[in-house]
Steps between C-alpha positions, in 0.01 A plus 500: 500500500514448879790256452698755296423769758630291789810406302568873468435555871742223600763648269482834682498336842811301414669831421413632847207722397131502602309538171147513648553633853370838385151383396294575812658839574579586135861555608801324654577816699384579854247784478572839655233459767663183637844661488377807688334291770818295541702819546254628760595200716866607507546700822820692436497566128749770409617323189198521269250753369324290239355655186390390153789701351838648585671801345791740537623813327636466146818693427556388142682182603354154545540333841757231569341180625673227702304174521523252784329160530431350843331204663168598657615391847799735491517858630626809319786635708730656241514877483537616141561874526246747357281228356126496458352156453221312330426136567326182385447183705373161391363314800305183572120518482460390862700801622327741262156393619575553870538869591694429818748269323539752220564779753772298674667411170503860376622642830774238535621565146479880474492607866877504554586711200617858563184714528639797303305406186163340583377233261220651290427250225474130581340222296438158653445210260386154610602142427399151614862383490727578794816481293365765259504771769740794486531869581641760262605854588601763246710769669466829312773762495370836378705788358524859612455787260240743373153364561318453169207287612450157653611144443228253594591138564292183528550128550272214398480125468309310235162521678364225277587304189319343207534123560404441137842644418835327535728616786736656245218696330551873461140542619580413862819705498310798358227480768763548771685781321185691407380476860816673624437794263132548590539713814759720330252587227230578757741749660532683170852385409579558132876450453806299597322167544742232611439137601721293728354149462466252784504148359612146560472145363650157575715471188708720273292431191183639660695790649626592152145494368377725782784744428402499133138572594607791720714642217207476256262672742747784561566542128128497413425792733836677464588452867842516660609173657744405776538125480613393845573132546227251587405428862713183480253305714404255227124570522288657225414863573384808308522856634666838462602827655426798275546874520420807288506879524247780515568872468167574668380487859377149576119475536509371857404808698245317710509788748335723236202270451188691601126430541319528168786359293402206281641151457571377146544131419703467178358156405235272647575271794515124464698440183705216654204280598451343153866395500459321834180328386655401167795342681269320743307363201815317391490300824277201426398453863334845499267437207202413721509852647572682178226309322260757641664771294593528135866457418735796464568594140872445436507835319405672827775313682753596231397868521558499876845345458581755230406788731729359768799486264476851352596812696263789423737794460206719400393496865827659609460778242140571604583513872806719434287746302299579814791510747643824636838603362796395711542740791170673423199538727214257444187651349226270624273614216756422229714219646436140600557490876489124560533167321497143627549164322218245500647187340437169672398675824173602332271700729753465783672790323209722605571426866871561456436832326259609776762410762792691352285805423310482831180544300146368509435387143148427382466260206186552291573232245707183486556432128589135440600354166353151435256569784308171487823301503620697804177415684537132408863488615397659829195279557707187447795633708731444202659845524531681832490848347341521155585872472871418442615674184766503231744775408336830408244498784578782745350770719541873439378780727444843349275803528152463357587761234813319378349150493312523165820605321696209650219261402512625142877447473477150646225404255717612206756236606260206531431525872141473624504751785215624713439694819406247769483715811616805691677616815243566770719633781848482653408397853607135492587236235193311387337370184122497474373276223168345404409152614556334161866465601410156638414385147861545390712427809475163674760582767313630805820637652500745208131594483490555878744791462254706293217713628206342319210727407170419332435868431757542221355484151 
């Protein structure tokens, strides 16, 4: 089995792709905390205001998108009139792991662009191969007209793949496409879903197969598709830009978050850990460590992969139900005031939410799926953050009165939601959590950012 596994790994590597680089962090993407800290090192930053989403008013027409591909050591100097932008970079691991190097790279690339439209949404993917690096910018031209709602837009890479699958498998293509839709659903988007794939491969035969996979995914979920050309770099890549519309106010009024509001987690943390451990178990050299723990049932692994390939449109409908009507005042007792994606960031999402809402959040409970496995992965330093999660795991802030109704709706659509904490005050951003966090997060640079309390039940 180990021989077959390594044959598969070498096949991916020969195509210019890192098939197991995601294992320790449960993602090939740089987490939001690292990105934020890199941006803090940039002294004169007028070109970015990073966020987990970007949006603009919807006037009944879809935006026009112009795509440009660059080398990572270039600089954006062109001035495309009236354009917003969204961007994805694929950079070498050594740069991604050094905050100062990452800061210099980002500032050199984006810092010379016209500052009229700050960059809001940026995803940075990693690679161990220098010649697999690139930068992509989608320039977005919006349309004037009567404002009917919002268009939300997102960009994503394939955060991970299933190395048991062939490079031309629809599974790996679907993981990347579903990931691009996830944040749109969390914002309550319910219509006009369109995907603009980001893909590449060394030969035309594999490119044709990837295009076929993209077509099948779009047809399966009745999505609109703009099939731009491949990256033309000759290296395997999966990703996508996606946008959709909402005729409601977006649930991102972090300024309305007040003490006493509660924090809902839509699904338990930690659903990606079994996938990392399963993949590690295929590496023969690791068997001496994994011998201390029972093997991962392949059915569990397959369920995780399935969840990564299927967008949960029910989430968008549920969120939209509790959003204020477009142009209407928020009713904090009847509307969701804040949402935030968890995904592979895991409990780091709590810190990010506290920061953007300037709130002190107290966490009473840290629900972890496959809890014993998470502890094992942490004890053996196999996974840096065992709270990393799959699609469908998100944070929602609402009034205490509204929360039970939201919970009930989520349960009807096969989520396992629960209230995990509450907003204590709005004096400064902080997350207070009980000391069992160390059982699930091996990375001390993460746990040190939390206020640890032994008094929380």
